[in-house]
N, C-alpha and C positions, 0 to 999 in steps of 0.2 A: 147647377152648382154640384161639385163633386165632393165637397166636404170642407171642414174648417179645422184649424189647429191653433191652440193658444200657447203662448210662451210657458215653459216650465221653469222651475227654479234652476235646474241644470243648464238649460239653454240660455236663460237670461245671464247666468254667470259666465258662460262661454262667450257670449256676445260682448259682455263687458271687458273680457280679456282681449278680444280682438280689437275693440275700440281703443284700448291703450296703445296698440301698435299702429292701427290705421284709424286716425281720428275721423269721425263723421258725425255731423249733427243729425241728419235725417234718420239714419239707421239706429241711432241711440234712443230715439223717441219711444219706440215700443218698450224698451227696457225701463225707461223712466216711468212710463205708465204702469208697467208691471210692478214697479217699486212704489206706486201710489200717486204719481203725478196726475194732476187733474186741472183742467182749465185751458188757458191758452199759453203759448210760448212763442217768442220771437226767435227766429234763426236767420242765418245769412246776414249777420250784422244788423238785424232789425228790419230787413227787407221782406221777410216772409213770416206770416202768422200761422201757427198750427193749433188745432184743437186737440187737446189731450183728454182721452176718456179710456175706460177699461177696454172698449172695443178696439183701441189701437194695438192691443196685444194680440189680436187675432190675425191669422193669415187665412184667406179664403182660397180654395182651389176650385178652378173653373176650367171648362173645356175651351182651349184657345180657338178651336174651330167654330164652336157655337157663339162665342163672344164676337169673333170676327164677322161672322155671318149676320149677327143680329144687331149689335150696338156699337161696334168699333169703327165709327166713321173715320177717326184719325188713321187707324191702321189701313183701312181701305184707301184713304187719300194718298198715303205714301207708298203704297205697294209697288208701283211701277217707277218710283224714283231711282235715279242712277247715281245720285250724290247727296251728301248731307244738305247742301244748300237747296237742292231741288225738293227734298223732303220737307225742309223747313218752309219753303214757299208754298207747298201743298197744304201744310197746316195753317199757314196764314190765310189761305183761301177758305178755311173753316172758321176764321176769326180767332185762332189760337195763338196766344203769345207764348212762345216756347221757352224752355230752360236755356236753350242756345241763345235766344234773343236776350234773355236776362243776363247771361254771362257776357255776351258781347256788349250790351249796354253798360254793364258794370265796368268792364275793361276800358271802354271808351271814355267813360266818365272819370276814371282814375288816371288816365293817361295825360301827361303834360301836353298842353297845346302849343 
């Protein structure tokens, strides 16, 4: 690990301003935790549950090379992929249900048949 950084009052306020223009559920979570949120929260229309703690306000800085070499099986699996679908299939080979799968499933479920 190369270090860590926690949200400051100034940065939390800046992120809140950005969120007013670019709505985002996930990126708002650290700010909510900075403001005292704790426990669990549902996002994505109740389809995802997040754990809220003070640790959520931290950003950890790590060496991408060391992570790739040591623990990043997903990155290693998609390294030679030449398309999004090929990368998605490589992640399926690791048993990973991806955000792309989630979005496609959500889209297909909402589509009129």
